[in-house]
N, C-alpha and C positions, 0 to 999 in steps of 0.2 A: 504493500500500500504506500509506503514511504517513497519507493522508487517511482511509482505511478504519479504521485504528487509532484515530485521533482521534474519528471518528464513533462507533465502538464504545464508547470510553471515555465519551463524552457520554451515550450511551444507558444505560449502566450507572449513571451518576450520576443520571439522571432516574428510573430505577427505584428507586434507593436513596432519593431524596428523596420520591417518592410513597409509599414504604413508611412513611416517618416520619409522613406526614399521617394514617395510620390506626393508628399505634402508640400505646402507652400514653402519656398525659401525666399529670402530677401531679393529684391530686384538688383540688377547690376549697378555699380556706381555710376552716377549721372543719369539714372533712369528713375521714373516714378510709376508706381502701380496705380492704375485708374480703373474705375468701373464703367462699363458701357452697357446700359440697359437696352433692351430690345422693345421698341414701340411698334405695334402692329395695328393698322386700321383697315377695315374692310370697305372696298369700293362698291360692293354689292352683297346680296344675300347668297349664301351657299347652303341650301337645304340638303344637298346630297352629300355633304362632307362634315366630318368632325375634326377638330384641330387639337393636336397634342404637342407639348414641349417635352423633349427628351434630353435629359442632362444627368451626367453621372450615372447613378443606379436608379434614378427616379423618372417617372412619367406623369405629367400633369395635363389635364384637359383645359383648353382655353376656349371661351365662348366669344365668338366674333359676330358682331352685328353691324349692319350697314351704317356707314357714317360715324361709327364709334371706334375709339382706339383703346387698346389694351397695352399696359406697360408690363413687361416681363423682366424680372431681375434674376440674379443667380439663385438656384434652387438649393444650394448648399455651400459649404466652405471647402477650401483646399483645391488642389490642382484638378481633382477629378470632376469638379463642377464648374470649371472655368469656361467650358464650351457647352453649347446646346444646339438642338435642332428643332425647328418648327415643322411639324408633319401634318399633311392633309390626308385624311383617311376616308375612303368611300363608306358611307353608312351601310350600304348593301353588303359590303365585304365583312362587316362585323356581325352579321346575323348568325345566331347560334353560339356566340361567345358569351360566357358568363361574366357579368360585372360585379357579382357579389364577392365578399371578402373570401380570401383563401388562406392557406397556411403560410404562403410566401408573402412578401411585401406587396406584390402587385396582384391584381385580379387576373383571371384567365384572359380577359379582353386586353387589359393593359400589357400583360406579358407578351401577347401576340404582336401588339403594336411595337413594343420595345424591341423585340427580336427581329422585326422587319418581316414578319410572316403573313401580314395582311395584304392581299392582292390589291393593286392599284394605289398603294400609298405613295405620296409625293413628298419629297423633302424640299420644302419651300425655301427655308433659310438655314444656313449653317453659321452660327453666331458665336463669337468669343466675348464673354461677359467681362473678363478681367484681362487687362493688357499692361505690359510694361512699355512705357514710352519715354523718350528723352524729356528731361525736365523742362526744356524750353517749349515743348509741344503739349505738355500735359494740360495746360489751361484751355487749350483749343479743342480738346476732345469732347465730343457731344454724343448723346444717345443716338442710336441708329433707328430711323423711322422707315418702315416698309409699308407699302400699300398692297393688299391682296386683291388681285383682279381675276376676272375670267379670261381664259386663254383658248383660242381655237384649236391649238395643237394638243396641249396637255389637260385642258379643262380648267386649270387654275394655276396662277403664278404669283410670285412676289416681286415687287419692283422697289428698289431703293429710292426713297424720296429725298432724304436729307440725313446728315450726320453719319458718323462711322467711317466715311470715306477718307477723312483727313488723317486717320490713324490706321488705315486698312493694312499697312505693311508693318505695323508695330509688332514687336516681339511679344508673344503671349506670356513670356516669362520663363525663367529657368526651371520652374516647378510645374510647367504646363502638363506634364505627364509623359510616361515612358512610351505611350502609344501615339504620341503626336509626331507628325512629320517635320515639325519645326526643328531648326538647328538647336542643339543643346549647348548650354554654357559649361565651362569647366566646373563651376560650382555645382551644377546639376549632377554631372558625372561623378564628382567627388562624393556627393551624398549617396548616390546609388552604390558606388563601389564600397564605400565605407559601411553602409548598411548590409551589403551582401557579405563582406568579410566577417562582420560581427555575427551575422546569422550563421555562417559556416562554422565559426568558432563555437557558438552555442550548440550547434548540432553535434560537433565533435565531442564537446563536453558531455552532452546527453548520452552519446554512445559509450563514452568512457565510464560514466556513472552506472549505466546498465550492466556493462561487463563486470565492473567492480562489485556490484550488488550480487550478481550471479556467482562470482568467485567466492564471495563471503558465504553465500548460502550453501555452497558445496563443501 
């Protein structure tokens, strides 16, 4: 039992350390971290679609009505929630999916949308909520405003109206996430390598403790 407790403690430490490797780290010198909300307004009614924001491990439905705007901010903290996508999902494709609570965090319907398994889903906007920009440009960063319109080819599209364009090339930040295609800073790789080495050391320690416990028992 004592050996099991020690192993469980080591596993929790490994999980904690790995979470640090994808957590936020300070911006590079000379840069400032800014928040860029996503503002969406509907140019028409879209009775055949439902809209969802996917970010991190969460999925949230957004209600869009003609001539009204909705402001969407980060759905969580850390690098995992820095980016998000606005999805348009055909209502007819959601038929038969349960929206009730399940054992997992998301309902059956939400999980299907999150996993991209709903036919006809359109990714309207791929947005970065938190960016690292040069200090001189930080004051000029504004929220991104998109207009949702009908489209003859895809049925629905998003058009950038204002904001967001002046910092579109800004670095999402050294902690944007290991799955990002953005260039990583030395600080990011240092944190990842450090966390990995420490995790390896803890695993080795756990193996040694198990062998030692078995040797004592025999």
